[in-house]
C-alpha positions in Angstrom: -8.3 -2.1 -30.7 -8.9 -2.7 -27.0 -7.1 -2.3 -23.7 -8.0 -4.3 -20.6 -8.4 -2.2 -17.4 -9.0 -3.8 -14.0 -10.3 -1.5 -11.3 -10.9 -2.4 -7.6 -12.3 -0.6 -4.6 -12.3 -2.5 -1.2 -11.7 -2.2 2.5 -8.1 -3.0 1.8 -5.8 -4.8 -0.6 -3.8 -8.0 -0.3 -0.1 -7.9 0.2 2.2 -10.8 -0.3 6.0 -11.0 -0.8 8.7 -13.5 -1.5 12.4 -13.6 -2.2 14.2 -16.5 -3.8 17.7 -17.2 -5.0 17.9 -17.2 -8.8 21.7 -17.8 -9.0 22.3 -20.4 -11.8 23.8 -23.7 -10.7 26.6 -23.2 -13.2 29.1 -20.5 -14.0 28.0 -18.6 -17.1 29.1 -15.6 -19.2 27.9 -12.3 -17.7 26.0 -9.6 -19.7 26.5 -5.9 -20.0 30.0 -5.5 -21.1 31.1 -6.9 -24.5 34.7 -6.3 -23.4 34.4 -9.4 -21.3 34.3 -11.2 -24.7 31.8 -13.9 -23.4 34.3 -15.4 -21.0 32.7 -17.6 -18.3 32.4 -15.8 -15.0 34.7 -16.6 -12.1 33.5 -18.4 -8.9 33.0 -16.6 -5.6 30.3 -14.1 -6.7 27.3 -12.9 -4.7 23.9 -14.6 -5.0 21.3 -13.1 -7.3 17.6 -12.9 -6.3 14.1 -12.4 -7.5 11.9 -10.3 -5.2 8.2 -10.7 -5.7 5.7 -8.0 -4.6 2.0 -8.9 -4.9 0.1 -5.7 -4.2 -3.6 -6.0 -4.9 -4.0 -7.0 -8.5 -0.4 -6.2 -9.4 2.3 -8.9 -9.3 5.7 -7.2 -9.7 8.9 -9.2 -9.8 12.2 -7.4 -9.4 15.1 -9.6 -10.8 18.8 -9.3 -10.6 19.3 -9.5 -14.4 20.6 -7.2 -17.1 17.3 -7.2 -19.1 14.1 -9.2 -19.3 13.7 -10.3 -23.0 10.1 -10.1 -24.1 10.1 -13.8 -25.0 11.1 -14.7 -21.5 8.4 -12.4 -20.0 5.7 -13.9 -22.2 6.8 -17.5 -21.3 6.6 -16.7 -17.5 3.3 -14.9 -17.9 1.8 -17.9 -19.8 3.2 -20.4 -17.3 2.3 -18.5 -14.2 -1.2 -17.4 -15.3 -0.7 -13.9 -13.9 -2.7 -11.4 -15.9 -1.1 -8.3 -14.4 2.5 -9.5 -14.2 5.4 -7.1 -14.3 9.0 -8.4 -14.4 11.6 -5.7 -14.0 15.3 -6.2 -14.4 17.6 -4.3 -12.0 20.0 -4.0 -14.9 23.0 -5.3 -13.0 25.9 -5.9 -15.3 27.1 -8.8 -13.2 24.3 -11.4 -13.9 24.3 -14.1 -16.6 23.9 -12.6 -20.1 20.2 -12.3 -20.6 20.6 -12.6 -24.4 20.8 -16.4 -23.6 17.1 -16.0 -22.7 16.1 -14.1 -25.8 14.6 -16.4 -28.5 15.4 -13.7 -31.1 19.1 -13.8 -30.4 20.0 -16.6 -32.8 22.9 -14.8 -34.5 26.5 -14.9 -33.4 27.8 -11.5 -32.1 31.2 -11.3 -30.5 30.9 -10.6 -26.7 27.2 -11.4 -26.6 25.7 -14.8 -25.7 23.3 -16.5 -28.1 20.0 -18.0 -27.2 20.1 -21.1 -25.0 16.8 -23.2 -24.8 18.2 -24.8 -21.7 18.7 -21.6 -19.7 15.5 -20.1 -21.1 13.6 -23.0 -19.6 15.6 -22.8 -16.3 14.9 -19.1 -15.8 11.3 -19.3 -16.8 10.7 -22.1 -14.3 12.6 -20.4 -11.4 10.7 -17.1 -12.0 7.4 -19.0 -11.9 8.6 -20.7 -8.7 9.2 -17.2 -7.2 5.7 -16.1 -8.2 4.2 -19.3 -6.8 6.1 -18.9 -3.5 4.7 -15.4 -3.1 1.2 -16.5 -3.9 1.4 -19.2 -1.3 2.9 -16.9 1.4 0.8 -15.5 4.3 -1.3 -12.5 3.2 -1.7 -9.2 4.8 -4.6 -6.9 4.3 -3.4 -3.3 4.1 -5.5 -0.2 4.2 -3.1 2.5 3.1 0.2 3.2 1.3 2.7 5.9 2.1 5.3 7.3 -0.3 8.7 8.7 0.6 10.2 11.0 -2.0 13.4 12.9 -1.5 16.2 14.3 -3.6 19.6 12.8 -3.0 22.7 13.1 -5.2 23.5 9.5 -6.1 23.7 9.7 -9.9 25.4 11.7 -12.7 24.7 12.2 -16.4 26.6 10.0 -18.9 25.5 11.8 -22.1 25.8 15.4 -23.2 22.9 17.5 -21.8 21.8 14.8 -19.4 19.9 16.1 -16.4 19.4 13.1 -14.0 16.4 12.7 -11.9 17.7 12.7 -8.3 14.5 11.4 -6.7 14.8 8.5 -4.3 11.5 6.6 -3.9 10.3 4.2 -1.2 6.7 2.9 -1.1 5.7 1.7 2.4 2.8 0.2 4.3 2.7 0.6 8.1 6.3 1.8 7.9 7.6 -1.3 6.1 9.3 -0.7 2.7 7.6 -2.5 -0.2 9.3 -1.0 -3.2 12.3 1.3 -3.7 13.6 3.0 -6.8 16.3 5.3 -8.1 17.5 6.3 -11.6 21.0 5.0 -12.1 22.7 2.3 -14.1 23.8 -0.7 -11.9 27.4 -0.3 -13.0 29.6 0.3 -10.0 31.1 -3.1 -10.9 32.9 -2.5 -14.1 34.0 -4.8 -16.9 37.0 -6.1 -15.0 34.7 -7.5 -12.4 33.7 -11.0 -13.7 31.7 -12.4 -10.8 28.0 -12.3 -10.1 26.8 -9.4 -8.1 23.5 -7.4 -7.7 25.4 -4.1 -7.6 23.6 -1.2 -5.8 20.1 -2.6 -6.4 21.0 -5.9 -4.9 22.6 -4.4 -1.9 19.7 -1.9 -1.4 17.2 -4.8 -1.6 19.1 -6.7 1.1 19.2 -3.6 3.3 15.5 -2.6 2.9 14.2 -6.2 2.4 12.0 -5.1 -0.5 11.9 -5.1 -4.3 14.2 -2.6 -5.9 13.5 -1.3 -9.5 15.4 1.1 -11.8 13.9 4.5 -12.8 14.6 6.3 -16.1 18.3 5.4 -16.4 19.0 5.7 -20.2 21.6 8.5 -19.8 22.4 8.2 -16.1 25.2 6.5 -14.1 25.5 5.9 -10.4 27.6 8.1 -8.2 29.2 7.6 -4.8 32.6 8.0 -3.3 34.8 5.1 -2.4 37.7 2.9 -3.4 36.5 0.1 -5.6 32.9 -1.1 -6.5 32.2 -2.8 -3.1 32.9 0.3 -1.1 31.1 2.6 -3.6 28.0 0.4 -3.4 28.0 0.4 0.4 28.4 4.2 0.5 25.6 4.6 -2.1 23.2 2.4 -0.2 24.0 4.0 3.1 23.3 7.5 1.8 20.0 6.3 0.1 18.8 4.7 3.3 19.7 7.6 5.6 18.2 10.2 3.3 14.9 8.3 2.9 14.6 7.4 6.5 14.8 11.0 7.5 12.0 12.0 5.1 8.4 11.8 6.2 6.2 9.9 3.8 2.9 11.1 2.4 -0.3 9.1 2.2 -0.9 8.3 -1.5 -3.5 5.6 -1.3 -6.2 4.5 1.2 -8.8 1.7 1.0 -11.5 4.2 0.0 -9.6 4.8 -3.3 -9.4 2.4 -6.3 -6.3 0.8 -7.5 -6.1 0.0 -11.2 -3.7 -1.8 -13.6 -3.5 -1.4 -17.3 -1.4 -2.5 -20.3 -1.2 -0.9 -23.7 0.6 -1.9 -26.8 2.5 0.7 -28.9 3.5 0.3 -32.5 7.1 1.1 -33.2 8.7 2.4 -36.4 10.3 -0.3 -38.5 13.7 -1.5 -37.1 16.5 0.6 -38.5 20.2 0.7 -37.4 21.5 4.0 -36.2 23.7 5.7 -38.9 26.8 4.9 -36.8 25.8 1.4 -35.8 27.9 -0.4 -38.5 31.0 1.5 -37.7 30.6 1.2 -34.0 30.4 -2.6 -34.1 32.7 -3.2 -37.1 30.2 -4.7 -39.4 29.2 -3.9 -43.0 26.1 -1.8 -43.5 24.1 -4.6 -45.0 24.9 -6.9 -42.0 24.0 -4.1 -39.6 20.6 -3.8 -41.2 20.1 -7.6 -41.0 21.1 -7.8 -37.4 18.9 -5.0 -36.2 15.9 -6.3 -38.2 16.3 -9.8 -36.7 16.7 -8.5 -33.2 14.5 -5.4 -32.9 10.8 -5.4 -32.1 7.9 -4.1 -34.2 5.8 -3.2 -31.1 6.0 -3.1 -27.3 3.8 -3.0 -24.3 3.6 -0.1 -21.8 2.4 -0.8 -18.3 0.6 1.4 -15.7 -0.5 0.8 -12.1 -2.4 3.5 -10.2 -2.8 3.5 -6.4 -4.7 6.6 -5.6 -2.4 9.6 -6.3 0.6 7.3 -7.0 1.2 6.1 -10.6 3.8 3.6 -11.8 4.6 3.5 -15.5 6.7 0.6 -16.8 8.7 1.0 -20.0 10.3 -2.0 -21.8 13.6 -0.3 -22.5 16.0 2.4 -21.1 14.4 5.9 -21.3 16.6 8.9 -20.7 15.9 11.1 -17.8 14.2 13.7 -20.0 11.8 11.1 -21.5 10.9 10.1 -18.0 10.1 13.7 -17.1 7.9 14.0 -20.1 5.8 11.1 -18.9 5.7 12.4 -15.3 4.4 15.8 -16.6 1.6 14.0 -18.5 0.7 12.1 -15.3 0.6 15.3 -13.2 -1.9 16.8 -15.7 -4.1 13.7 -15.2 -4.1 14.0 -11.4 -1.1 11.9 -10.5 1.4 14.1 -8.6 3.6 11.1 -7.9 4.6 9.2 -11.0 7.4 6.7 -10.9 8.7 5.8 -14.4 10.4 2.4 -14.5 12.8 1.1 -17.2 13.4 -2.6 -18.1 9.8 -3.7 -17.5 8.5 -6.8 -19.4 11.0 -6.4 -22.3 13.9 -4.4 -23.7 13.7 -2.4 -27.0 17.0 -0.6 -26.3 17.7 2.9 -25.3 15.0 5.5 -25.7 16.4 9.0 -26.5 14.8 12.2 -27.6 15.4 12.8 -31.4 18.1 15.5 -30.9 19.9 13.2 -28.4 19.6 10.3 -30.9 21.2 12.5 -33.5 24.3 13.0 -31.3 25.2 9.4 -31.7 27.3 7.6 -29.2 26.9 4.2 -27.5 23.3 4.6 -26.3 22.1 5.8 -29.7 23.6 2.8 -31.5 21.5 0.6 -29.2 18.3 2.5 -30.1 16.8 0.2 -32.8 13.6 1.8 -34.0 14.7 5.2 -35.2 15.0 8.8 -33.9 11.3 9.2 -33.1 10.9 6.2 -30.8 10.6 8.4 -27.7 7.9 10.5 -29.3 5.9 7.4 -30.1 6.2 6.0 -26.6 5.4 9.3 -24.9 2.3 9.7 -27.1 1.2 6.1 -26.2 1.9 6.8 -22.5 -0.3 9.9 -22.8 -3.3 7.7 -23.9 -2.5 5.1 -21.3 -2.4 7.6 -18.4 -5.6 9.3 -19.7 -7.4 6.0 -19.6 -6.2 4.8 -16.3 -7.2 8.1 -14.7 -10.8 7.8 -15.7 -13.0 7.6 -12.7 -16.1 6.3 -14.5 -14.6 2.7 -14.5 -14.5 2.6 -10.7 -16.6 -0.3 -9.3 -16.4 -2.4 -12.5 -14.6 -5.7 -12.3 -13.4 -5.4 -15.8 -13.8 -2.6 -18.4 -12.7 -2.5 -22.0 -11.5 1.0 -23.1 -10.9 2.0 -26.7 -7.5 3.5 -27.2 -5.1 4.1 -30.2 -2.1 2.0 -31.0 -3.4 -1.0 -29.0 -4.7 -4.4 -29.5 -6.0 -7.3 -27.4 -3.2 -9.1 -25.6 
C-alpha cells in the first residue's frame, strides 16, 4: 500500500496559466436542479470556462461545471499525461448536467441526464486542450507566494446547526491573484433560471482573472443583497474583492522552502441508501438500493498540495463546514496554519456530513451514498495524508514512496 510523494526545492517554481471557453456548441439540459426536469436550456446564457493554474508540480483546473465525475477526471488525466492533475468543479447549477459525463450513470432517473459517450469525449478533449494551452503558455519563475485571508459575511447555513466558514482566500504572487476560494454553493441562479451561467465563481474569476474554487460547501449557501440573481452575484463579488483587497497578505512560501504534492486513496463503506432516500425520490426500497449501488463509489482519492505554510486539501465531494474545520485542525497540528479545504476535486461521492448530521436526514443526507460514518473515514484518511506530506525527511528527493493506511498505487 503505497502513496507517491513528489517534493521539490529550487530557486523558484514555474507558473503558467490559461483560460479557455468550454461552452458546448449545442444547448443541453443543465444540472443541479431536478425541478428543471431535464428540459434543454434556453439560448442567451453566459459562457463557461476552464481556468488552468500550473504552479510548480501542481496542475489545477477550475471548471464551470456542477461536478467532475471520477470517470471524466481519469480520462483527462490519462489523455493529458499530468501526474498531479486536479480538476475542481465550481459547482455552478447553470452548466450542462455533468451526469452526462459519468460512465456510471446508465440508469434513467427523472430530471437527471444519463451518460452520453459523445459529450464525455467532447469534454475530455476540451479539458485536455485547456491543459495543453497552459503548458504551451509563457512561463514565469516565481520566488514567493502570499496569502490573503479575511473573514467576510457572504454565506449562510442551509442545514440545522451549520456554522459556515466565512474565510475569503486569495493566493497571490507579486500582487497578482492566482487562486481564490470561498465556501458557498454557486446557487444564486435558482431552478427557474435555465440558461448557462458561472454564478458567483464565474463572475469572481472574471473580476480577479484567476482560478476560483469552492471550499467546504456541503451545508452552506451564498448570501448577498440584491434583486434577482444577477444583482446578487455582482454585489457578492464586489464585497469579496473589496474585502480581500483591503487585507494585507502574509508570505506563506518562498523558494527556500519545498513544495509537495500527494494523493491518497481512501476506502469507503459499502454503498447504502440513506433511510429516507426511497421516500424522498419516490422509488421502492429495492430500487433505491440498486440505484445507489450502481452509482456510488467504493473508494475515492484525497489530494494535498503543500507550499511552505500553506496546504490545500482536495475532497471529491461536498464536505460540510464542520468536516472542513476538522481537517484544518489536523493540518494546524502538523505545522500548516493555513489550510484550504476544497470540495468537488477529481470526483464526487456526494455530500459528506458528520454522523449526527447524517441522522437528521434532509436533502443533503439523501445524497450521501456511503453511510453515516463517511466523514469519519475521510477525516482519518486526511490525517494520514497530512502527516505524510508534512514530513521534512523527504525534502530533496525527486520521488519518495511513503507507506500509509487505506492507500494503493494509482
